[in-house]
VEXTIPA-365363 format. One record per residue: x, y, z negated of N, C-alpha, C, O in turn. Coordinates in pm, whole numbers, padded with zeros to 5 digits, always signed. Layout:
BEGIN
XYZXYZXYZXYZ
...
This chain:
BEGIN
+00083-00121+00000+00000+00000+00000+00086+00125+00000+00061+00219+00076
+00189+00127-00089+00275+00245-00095+00354+00262+00034+00379+00375+00078
+00393+00149+00096+00466+00158+00222+00378+00216+00332+00422+00302+00408
+00254+00169+00341+00163+00222+00442+00133+00370+00417+00122+00449+00511
+00120+00406+00290+00094+00546+00256+00212+00634+00298+00193+00744+00350
+00335+00586+00273+00453+00663+00312+00463+00680+00463+00498+00787+00512
+00434+00573+00537+00438+00581+00683+00332+00677+00736+00357+00754+00829
+00213+00672+00677+00106+00763+00721+00142+00908+00691+00116+00997+00772
+00202+00930+00575+00242+01066+00539+00350+01118+00633+00345+01233+00677
+00450+01032+00664+00556+01073+00755+00500+01103+00895+00540+01200+00959
+00407+01017+00940+00345+01041+01070+00267+01171+01072+00274+01247+01170
+00194+01198+00966+00118+01322+00958+00209+01444+00957+00177+01545+01020
+00322+01435+00887+00416+01547+00884+00477+01572+01022+00494+01687+01063
+00510+01464+01092+00566+01479+01228+00465+01547+01321+00499+01639+01395
+00340+01500+01314+00237+01561+01399+00212+01707+01359+00185+01791+01444
+00220+01736+01230+00200+01873+01183+00310+01964+01236+00283+02076+01280
+00433+01917+01232+00544+01998+01285+00527+02022+01435+00544+02134+01483
+00492+01915+01509+00472+01929+01653+00357+02024+01684+00367+02108+01774
+00247+02012+01608+00132+02100+01631+00165+02245+01596+00117+02337+01661
+00248+02266+01494+00287+02402+01457+00369+02468+01567+00346+02583+01604
+00466+02392+01621+00547+02446+01730+00461+02476+01853+00473+02582+01915
+00373+02381+01887+00286+02402+02002+00191+02520+01979+00163+02596+02071
+00141+02534+01856+00051+02644+01826+00118+02780+01839+00060+02874+01894
+00241+02791+01787+00315+02917+01800+00340+02950+01946+00326+03064+01989
+00379+02848+02025+00405+02871+02167+00279+02916+02240+00282+03010+02318
+00167+02848+02213+00041+02885+02280-00003+03026+02240-00051+03102+02325
+00014+03061+02113-00022+03196+02068+00062+03301+02138+00009+03402+02185
+00194+03280+02145+00281+03377+02212+00249+03385+02360+00242+03495+02416
+00231+03269+02424+00204+03269+02568+00071+03334+02600+00060+03409+02698
-00032+03308+02520-00162+03368+02546-00158+03519+02527-00223+03592+02602
-00082+03567+02430-00068+03711+02410+00002+03776+02528-00039+03883+02574
+00109+03713+02577+00181+03768+02692+00095+03767+02817+00092+03865+02891
+00024+03657+02840-00061+03648+02959-00176+03747+02953-00208+03813+03052
-00238+03759+02837-00353+03849+02823-00315+03994+02849-00387+04065+02919
-00205+04038+02794-00163+04177+02813-00082+04197+02940-00088+04304+03001
-00006+04095+02981+00081+04111+03098+00006+04112+03229+00043+04186+03320
-00100+04032+03241-00175+04028+03366-00240+04163+03397-00259+04197+03514
-00274+04238+03295-00337+04368+03318-00242+04466+03386-00286+04552+03462
-00112+04452+03360-00015+04543+03420+00043+04490+03549+00111+04564+03621
+00020+04364+03581+00083+04302+03697+00008+04337+03825-00114+04328+03832
+00086+04376+03928+00031+04404+04060+00146+04401+04160+00263+04397+04122
+00111+04404+04288+00215+04406+04391+00296+04535+04384+00418+04534+04406
+00230+04644+04354+00302+04771+04340+00398+04766+04223+00509+04820+04230
+00357+04703+04116+00443+04691+03999+00571+04614+04032+00677+04644+03978
+00562+04515+04120+00677+04433+04155+00767+04498+04259+00885+04464+04268
+00714+04590+04338+00790+04642+04453+00827+04789+04444+00900+04838+04530
+00780+04860+04344+00811+05003+04334+00918+05028+04229+00945+04944+04143
+00979+05147+04238+01085+05184+04144+01024+05232+04013+00906+05268+04007
+01104+05232+03910+01058+05279+03780+01044+05431+03780+01112+05500+03856
+00956+05482+03697+00934+05626+03685+00896+05659+03541+00840+05576+03469
+00927+05781+03501+00893+05831+03368+00945+05737+03259+00872+05694+03171
+01076+05706+03269+01145+05620+03171+01085+05480+03161+01103+05412+03060
+01014+05436+03265+00955+05303+03266+00808+05299+03234+00745+05194+03246
+00751+05414+03191+00607+05415+03161+00525+05398+03288+00417+05338+03285
+00575+05450+03398+00506+05442+03526+00593+05366+03625+00707+05331+03596
+00537+05342+03743+00612+05274+03847+00621+05124+03822+00541+05066+03750
+00723+05065+03885+00736+04920+03876+00873+04876+03829+00942+04949+03758
+00911+04755+03869+01035+04697+03820+01122+04645+03936+01206+04557+03914
+01104+04697+04056+01182+04648+04170+01333+04660+04149+01404+04561+04169
+01386+04777+04108+01531+04783+04085+01576+04695+03969+01689+04646+03969
+01489+04674+03873+01523+04587+03761+01537+04442+03809+01629+04371+03767
+01447+04399+03896+01455+04264+03950+01579+04245+04035+01643+04140+04029
+01614+04347+04115+01733+04338+04198+01858+04329+04111+01946+04246+04136
+01866+04413+04008+01982+04409+03918+01991+04274+03847+02100+04218+03833
+01877+04222+03802+01877+04093+03734+01924+03982+03826+02001+03895+03785
+01877+03984+03952+01918+03881+04047+02068+03890+04076+02135+03787+04088
+02121+04011+04088+02264+04027+04114+02348+03982+03995+02451+03917+04013
+02305+04016+03874+02377+03972+03755+02377+03820+03745+02479+03758+03715
+02261+03760+03772+02251+03614+03767+02336+03550+03876+02396+03445+03854
+02341+03612+03994+02424+03559+04102+02572+03559+04067+02642+03462+04093
+02620+03669+04008+02759+03675+03963+02785+03569+03857+02888+03502+03859
+02691+03554+03764+02705+03455+03657+02718+03314+03714+02807+03239+03672
+02632+03277+03807+02635+03142+03863+02759+03121+03950+02819+03013+03947
+02797+03223+04027+02915+03209+04112+03042+03187+04031+03134+03119+04076
+03047+03243+03910+03165+03226+03825+03157+03101+03740+03260+03036+03716
+03039+03065+03694+03028+02956+03596+03020+02817+03659+03070+02722+03600
+02959+02803+03777+02942+02669+03834+03075+02603+03868+03098+02491+03822
+03164+02666+03946+03290+02596+03977+03378+02573+03855+03437+02466+03839
+03387+02675+03768+03470+02659+03647+03411+02553+03555+03484+02468+03503
+03279+02556+03535+03216+02460+03447+03224+02318+03499+03250+02225+03423
+03202+02301+03629+03209+02167+03686+03351+02113+03680+03372+01995+03651
+03450+02199+03708+03588+02154+03699+03627+02114+03558+03694+02013+03539
+03585+02191+03459+03615+02157+03320+03546+02029+03279+03604+01948+03207
+03422+02008+03324+03349+01886+03290+03416+01763+03351+03425+01658+03287
+03463+01776+03475+03535+01665+03538+03664+01635+03463+03698+01518+03442
+03734+01739+03422+03857+01719+03345+03831+01644+03216+03904+01551+03182
+03727+01683+03143+03699+01621+03014+03647+01479+03027+03679+01393+02945
+03568+01453+03130+03505+01322+03141+03588+01220+03218+03577+01100+03193
+03671+01266+03312+03740+01173+03400+03892+01174+03388+03957+01073+03419
+03950+01285+03344+04095+01299+03355+04167+01321+03222+04289+01336+03220
+04094+01325+03112+04157+01359+02985+04175+01238+02893+04205+01255+02775
+04157+01116+02945+04168+00999+02858+04310+00980+02806+04329+00920+02701
+04410+01030+02879+04548+01016+02835+04586+01115+02727+04691+01101+02664
+04503+01215+02705+04533+01317+02603+04408+01342+02520+04343+01446+02538
+04372+01251+02431+04247+01265+02355+04247+01386+02262+04141+01445+02237
+04363+01425+02211+04368+01540+02121+04327+01667+02194+04252+01749+02141
+04376+01684+02317+04340+01803+02396+04191+01806+02425+04127+01910+02407
+04135+01695+02468+03992+01691+02500+03907+01715+02376+03803+01780+02383
+03951+01664+02261+03877+01685+02137+03878+01833+02096+03777+01886+02052
+03992+01898+02111+04002+02040+02079+03915+02123+02173+03850+02219+02129
+03912+02087+02301+03830+02162+02397+03682+02146+02364+03607+02243+02368
+03641+02025+02330+03500+02002+02297+03460+02078+02172+03351+02137+02167
+03543+02078+02072+03510+02153+01950+03503+02302+01979+03418+02372+01924
+03592+02350+02063+03588+02492+02100+03460+02526+02174+03400+02631+02150
+03417+02438+02263+03293+02462+02337+03173+02461+02243+03081+02542+02259
+03173+02371+02146+03062+02366+02050+03054+02495+01968+02946+02546+01941
+03170+02547+01930+03171+02673+01854+03123+02788+01941+03045+02872+01896
+03168+02793+02066+03127+02901+02155+02978+02895+02187+02914+02998+02202
+02923+02774+02196+02781+02761+02226+02694+02820+02116+02583+02866+02143
+02744+02818+01992+02668+02875+01881+02707+03017+01845+02659+03071+01745
+02794+03078+01925+02840+03213+01896+02729+03315+01920+02659+03305+02021
+02710+03413+01831+02608+03517+01855+02637+03594+01984+02753+03620+02019
+02531+03629+02054+02548+03694+02183+02614+03831+02172+02679+03876+02266
+02598+03898+02058+02658+04028+02041+02811+04018+02045+02878+04111+02088
+02865+03904+02001+03010+03883+02007+03056+03873+02151+03159+03929+02188
+02979+03802+02233+03010+03795+02375+03003+03934+02440+03084+03968+02526
+02905+04013+02396+02893+04148+02452+03014+04234+02420+03064+04305+02507
+03060+04229+02296+03178+04307+02258+03304+04255+02329+03390+04333+02369
+03312+04123+02344+03424+04064+02417+03423+04109+02563+03526+04148+02617
+03305+04101+02626+03295+04143+02765+03326+04291+02784+03389+04330+02882
+03281+04372+02689+03310+04515+02697+03460+04541+02686+03515+04624+02759
+03526+04470+02594+03670+04492+02575+03752+04440+02693+03848+04504+02735
+03713+04322+02746+03793+04261+02851+03756+04313+02990+03841+04367+03061
+03630+04298+03028+03590+04330+03165+03573+04481+03187+03620+04536+03287
+03505+04547+03093+03477+04689+03112+03600+04776+03094+03623+04868+03172
+03680+04747+02991+03792+04836+02957+03925+04783+03008+03994+04852+03083
+03963+04663+02968+04095+04610+03005+04108+04592+03156+04209+04633+03214
+04009+04532+03220+04014+04510+03365+03957+04626+03445+03961+04623+03568
+03907+04728+03380+03863+04850+03448+03737+04838+03530+03718+04916+03623
+03649+04742+03499+03525+04727+03576+03416+04823+03530+03320+04847+03604
+03429+04877+03409+03329+04968+03357+03196+04898+03332+03186+04775+03337
+03094+04979+03304+02959+04925+03289+02906+04891+03428+02869+04980+03504
+02903+04765+03460+02868+04724+03596+02801+04588+03595+02806+04515+03497
+02738+04557+03708+02676+04426+03725+02780+04316+03719+02754+04208+03666
+02900+04344+03773+03006+04245+03770+03049+04213+03627+03069+04096+03592
+03062+04316+03544+03098+04293+03403+02990+04213+03332+03020+04120+03257
+02863+04248+03355+02754+04176+03291+02746+04031+03336+02725+03942+03254
+02762+04007+03467+02755+03870+03517+02868+03783+03465+02846+03667+03431
+02990+03838+03458+03102+03760+03406+03088+03733+03257+03127+03627+03209
+03032+03829+03185+03007+03807+03042+02904+03696+03023+02920+03610+02936
+02797+03698+03103+02699+03590+03094+02759+03456+03133+02721+03353+03077
+02852+03457+03228+02919+03332+03266+02993+03273+03147+02995+03151+03128
+03056+03358+03066+03125+03310+02946+03025+03248+02848+03060+03153+02777
+02903+03299+02845+02801+03243+02756+02744+03113+02810+02714+03022+02733
+02731+03103+02942+02671+02986+03004+02768+02867+03004+02725+02752+02993
+02898+02895+03018+02996+02788+03035+02993+02681+02926+02994+02563+02960
+02989+02716+02797+02987+02608+02696+02869+02513+02711+02885+02391+02697
+02751+02568+02739+02633+02483+02755+02645+02397+02880+02617+02277+02876
+02685+02459+02990+02692+02388+03117+02801+02281+03115+02780+02171+03166
+02917+02312+03057+03026+02215+03055+02988+02091+02975+03011+01979+03020
+02930+02111+02858+02894+01997+02774+02785+01912+02840+02791+01789+02836
+02685+01978+02901+02579+01902+02968+02634+01829+03090+02597+01715+03116
+02722+01895+03166+02780+01831+03284+02870+01715+03246+02870+01612+03313
+02945+01730+03138+03031+01621+03091+02947+01499+03052+02980+01387+03090
+02839+01522+02978+02754+01410+02938+02688+01346+03060+02670+01224+03066
+02651+01430+03160+02593+01374+03281+02691+01285+03355+02652+01179+03405
+02817+01326+03364+02919+01244+03431+02949+01118+03351+02972+01012+03409
+02951+01129+03218+02977+01011+03136+02863+00910+03140+02884+00792+03116
+02743+00958+03172+02628+00867+03178+02627+00780+03304+02552+00683+03311
+02709+00814+03402+02717+00732+03523+02779+00598+03486+02886+00596+03424
+02718+00487+03522+02771+00356+03481+02915+00333+03526+02955+00380+03633
+02991+00263+03446+03132+00234+03478+03144+00150+03604+03245+00156+03674
+03041+00072+03632+03044-00013+03752+03056+00069+03880+03112+00022+03978
+03003+00192+03879+03016+00277+03995+03163+00305+04025+03206+00299+04140
+03240+00335+03922+03382+00365+03939+03458+00241+03982+03544+00247+04070
+03427+00127+03919+03496+00003+03955+03464-00038+04099+03552-00084+04172
+03339-00022+04138+03302-00057+04275+03371+00033+04377+03415-00015+04482
+03380+00163+04347+03448+00255+04438+03596+00221+04448+03654+00228+04557
+03659+00186+04335+03800+00148+04339+03820+00019+04419+03919+00006+04492
+03727-00076+04405+03739-00200+04481+03726-00177+04631+03785-00249+04711
+03649-00077+04669+03632-00045+04811+03743+00044+04865+03745+00076+04984
+03835+00084+04778+03949+00163+04824+03924+00313+04831+04001+00385+04895
+03818+00362+04767+03793+00506+04767+03894+00577+04678+03932+00527+04572
+03937+00693+04722+04027+00772+04641+03953+00828+04520+03830+00821+04512
+04029+00883+04427+03967+00938+04307+03879+01058+04341+03770+01073+04286
+03927+01142+04432+03846+01257+04471+03724+01214+04550+03616+01272+04534
+03739+01113+04636+03624+01064+04710+03519+01004+04620+03399+01024+04640
+03563+00929+04518+03469+00873+04420+03396+00983+04346+03276+00972+04320
+03469+01089+04312+03409+01198+04236+03302+01270+04316+03190+01289+04269
+03337+01311+04439+03246+01397+04516+03137+01318+04589+03029+01371+04613
+03164+01192+04623+03066+01116+04700+02979+01026+04613+02871+00984+04656
+03024+00998+04491+02951+00902+04410+02913+00957+04273+02795+00956+04236
+03011+01006+04197+02985+01043+04058+02901+01169+04046+02803+01172+03973
+02939+01274+04117+02864+01400+04107+02721+01384+04158+02629+01431+04091
+02696+01317+04275+02555+01295+04313+02477+01213+04211+02360+01241+04187
+02541+01113+04151+02471+01032+04052+02443+01111+03925+02342+01087+03858
+02531+01205+03891+02514+01284+03769+02439+01414+03795+02427+01498+03705
+02389+01433+03916+02324+01560+03952+02209+01599+03860+02197+01717+03828
+02122+01507+03817+02014+01549+03724+02068+01609+03595+02015+01710+03548
+02172+01549+03536+02230+01604+03415+02295+01739+03439+02284+01830+03357
+02363+01753+03552+02425+01881+03586+02319+01989+03602+02337+02103+03559
+02208+01951+03664+02101+02047+03686+02038+02091+03556+02004+02208+03539
+02021+01998+03463+01963+02033+03333+02053+02133+03260+02004+02232+03206
+02183+02107+03259+02274+02200+03195+02273+02336+03259+02281+02438+03191
+02264+02338+03392+02262+02466+03463+02135+02544+03432+02140+02665+03412
+02022+02476+03427+01895+02543+03398+01895+02598+03256+01847+02709+03232
+01948+02521+03161+01957+02571+03023+02044+02697+03016+02010+02793+02947
+02155+02695+03089+02241+02812+03091+02175+02932+03157+02187+03044+03108
+02106+02908+03269+02037+03016+03338+01927+03074+03251+01906+03196+03249
+01854+02987+03179+01751+03036+03088+01807+03128+02982+01746+03230+02949
+01922+03092+02927+01984+03180+02827+02031+03310+02892+02018+03417+02833
+02086+03302+03013+02135+03422+03079+02022+03519+03113+02036+03640+03095
+01909+03466+03160+01797+03552+03197+01738+03623+03076+01691+03736+03086
+01739+03556+02962+01676+03613+02843+01774+03693+02757+01736+03741+02650
+01898+03709+02803+01999+03774+02720+01986+03926+02723+01961+03985+02828
+02003+03987+02607+01994+04133+02596+02119+04193+02535+02179+04285+02592
+02160+04141+02419+02268+04204+02343+02398+04209+02424+02467+04310+02423
+02431+04100+02494+02556+04097+02568+02556+04196+02684+02660+04252+02718
+02440+04218+02746+02434+04304+02863+02429+04452+02827+02467+04537+02908
+02384+04484+02708+02382+04625+02666+02523+04683+02672+02541+04799+02709
+02624+04604+02635+02761+04651+02628+02838+04632+02759+02954+04672+02768
+02776+04572+02860+02852+04540+02982+02786+04591+03110+02852+04657+03190
+02658+04562+03131+02594+04603+03256+02528+04739+03249+02510+04805+03351
+02492+04783+03129+02439+04918+03112+02287+04925+03119+02217+04824+03123
+02239+05053+03122+02096+05082+03113+02037+05138+03243+01915+05151+03253
+02117+05169+03339+02070+05243+03457+01961+05166+03528+01976+05047+03555
+01848+05233+03558+01733+05165+03617+01713+05195+03764+01603+05175+03817
+01816+05243+03833+01804+05266+03977+01851+05142+04054+01907+05049+03997
+01826+05142+04187+01869+05031+04270+02022+05028+04277+02083+05129+04310
+02085+04915+04246+02231+04907+04257+02273+04890+04403+02207+04819+04479
+02381+04955+04441+02430+04945+04578+02544+04844+04592+02576+04803+04704
+02605+04803+04482+02713+04705+04485+02728+04643+04347+02672+04695+04250
+02802+04533+04335+02823+04473+04203+02900+04563+04105+02902+04535+03985
+02962+04669+04156+03036+04759+04069+02949+04870+04013+02996+04953+03935
+02821+04874+04053+02727+04971+03997+02668+04917+03867+02658+04796+03846
+02628+05009+03781+02558+04969+03661+02416+04926+03697+02359+04976+03794
+02361+04834+03622+02227+04785+03649+02157+04739+03523+02222+04688+03431
+02028+04757+03516+01950+04719+03399+01884+04584+03423+01806+04569+03517
+01914+04488+03339+01851+04357+03349+01709+04362+03296+01672+04455+03225
+01631+04261+03332+01490+04257+03294+01474+04248+03142+01383+04310+03087
+01559+04174+03075+01548+04162+02930+01577+04296+02861+01511+04331+02763
+01675+04370+02911+01706+04503+02855+01591+04599+02880+01558+04681+02795
+01530+04589+02998+01417+04676+03032+01301+04652+02936+01237+04746+02891
+01274+04526+02906+01167+04494+02810+01199+04551+02672+01113+04611+02608
+01321+04531+02628+01362+04582+02496+01350+04735+02491+01300+04790+02393
+01395+04801+02596+01392+04948+02596+01249+05000+02594+01218+05095+02521
+01161+04940+02674+01023+04985+02678+00953+04961+02544+00874+05043+02498
+00982+04847+02482+00913+04813+02358+00964+04891+02238+00888+04917+02145
+01092+04928+02237+01152+04987+02119+01179+05136+02131+01173+05208+02031
+01210+05185+02251+01259+05322+02266+01170+05414+02347+01192+05535+02350
+01069+05360+02413+00985+05442+02502+00842+05441+02450+00772+05341+02467
+00796+05548+02388+00655+05556+02345+00562+05546+02466+00582+05612+02568
+00461+05463+02453+00368+05443+02563+00416+05345+02669+00356+05336+02776
+00522+05271+02640+00574+05177+02739+00533+05034+02717+00584+04944+02784
+00441+05010+02624+00404+04872+02591+00337+04799+02707+00358+04679+02725
+00257+04871+02785+00186+04805+02896+00285+04748+02997+00275+04631+03035
+00381+04830+03040+00481+04781+03135+00576+04681+03070+00632+04595+03139
+00596+04692+02939+00679+04593+02870+00613+04456+02876+00679+04355+02899
+00481+04453+02855+00409+04325+02865+00414+04272+03008+00432+04152+03028
+00398+04359+03106+00406+04314+03245+00542+04258+03279+00552+04156+03347
+00648+04324+03233+00784+04275+03257+00808+04143+03186+00874+04054+03240
+00755+04130+03066+00769+04004+02992+00698+03890+03063+00750+03779+03070
+00581+03918+03117+00508+03816+03192+00589+03769+03313+00594+03650+03343
+00651+03863+03383+00734+03827+03499+00852+03741+03456+00883+03642+03522
+00918+03778+03346+01033+03701+03298+00992+03560+03258+01059+03463+03294
+00882+03546+03185+00835+03414+03145+00795+03331+03267+00823+03211+03272
+00731+03395+03365+00693+03323+03487+00815+03273+03563+00815+03161+03614
+00919+03356+03572+01042+03314+03640+01107+03196+03568+01149+03100+03632
+01114+03203+03435+01171+03093+03358+01090+02965+03375+01146+02857+03388
+00957+02979+03376+00870+02862+03394+00892+02799+03531+00901+02677+03543
+00899+02882+03635+00919+02830+03771+01056+02765+03786+01069+02663+03854
+01158+02823+03723+01291+02763+03729+01292+02626+03663+01347+02531+03717
+01231+02616+03545+01228+02488+03476+01146+02384+03551+01184+02267+03557
+01033+02427+03608+00950+02334+03685+01024+02286+03809+01022+02166+03840
+01088+02377+03880+01163+02339+04000+01279+02247+03966+01306+02150+04037
+01348+02277+03855+01460+02192+03814+01413+02053+03776+01479+01954+03808
+01299+02044+03707+01248+01913+03668+01211+01829+03790+01240+01710+03797
+01146+01893+03886+01109+01821+04009+01233+01779+04089+01239+01667+04141
+01331+01870+04098+01453+01838+04172+01532+01728+04102+01587+01640+04168
+01539+01733+03968+01610+01629+03894+01543+01493+03913+01611+01391+03926
+01410+01491+03913+01340+01365+03935+01367+01310+04075+01386+01190+04093
+01368+01400+04174+01395+01356+04311+01538+01304+04325+01560+01203+04392
+01634+01371+04262+01773+01326+04268+01791+01194+04195+01870+01110+04238
+01719+01174+04086+01728+01047+04013+01678+00932+04097+01739+00825+04101
+01566+00954+04166+01513+00848+04254+01610+00821+04370+01628+00707+04413
+01670+00928+04420+01759+00912+04537+01887+00841+04499+01939+00762+04578
+01941+00868+04377+02069+00811+04338+02057+00677+04267+02158+00610+04244
+01934+00637+04232+01920+00509+04163+01943+00394+04259+01901+00402+04375
+02008+00288+04214+02034+00174+04302+01907+00102+04339+01812+00098+04261
+01905+00046+04458+01787-00028+04509+01785-00168+04450+01694-00246+04480
C-alpha cells in the first residue's frame, strides 16, 4: 500500500510539474498572440521605424537581425564543426586536452550573456577596431553559439555507430572521405539540433548586442554599420519608449513566430535526414 501510494504521489508530482510548465508557456504565448496580432500588418513588416519606434514598422530591424545572424552562422558553423570533429574523431590520443576543452565549453555555455557582450566590446569593437557594428555583434553571438553547437555536434558524431567507421575502413575510404561522406551525413540530425539551439539563443539575445551592434534603427548598408537587433528593439520599446508597448508586442510576436518556424523546419529536416541516413 505504501509503495503504491509513493508511486502515485511521484506520478502526480511529475504531472504537476509538466502542467505548470505548459501552463506558464500557454499563458505567455496567449498574451503575446492576443496583443501582438493587433499590431501586426504588412506595413508593420515592410516600413521603417518612426517616432522612436512608436510608429512605423520593423523592416530595418529585421534586416539588421538577419545580417547579424548571417555573420554569426558564417563564423560559428565551420569553427564549431571543426572543433566537434577534433573532439570526437581525432583527440583519442590526447584525452587530457579533450577533457580540458569540454570543461571549458561547458563553462562558456553557462556564462552570462553580459560577459560575452563586454568581451565582444573589448575585442571586436575596440581592439580590432570594428566599432559598434553588425560584424561585431555577429562575431560576439558566434562566441556564444559555439559552446552549444560544438557539444551538440560532438555528441551527434559520437552517436554514429562504430560499424560505420569500420566498414568505411574495410572499403578503403580515407579518413576525410569517411568523415564527409559518411559520418557528417549520418550525424546531420544532431548537428542540426545544436545549430537550432544556438540560433535560438542568438535571436533572443539582448545584453551581448547592446555593447557590440548598437541601437541604430536605420537600414544598414554594410556589415560595418551599426544595427538594432529585434530583441534590442523589443527591450527598448518596452523599457525606454513611453507608448511603445503596442509595437513591442508586435515585434515580440514576430520574434516568437520566427523561432517557432525555425524549430519546426529543423524538426522536419532532422526527421527527413534520419530516414535518409538510416540503413535499409
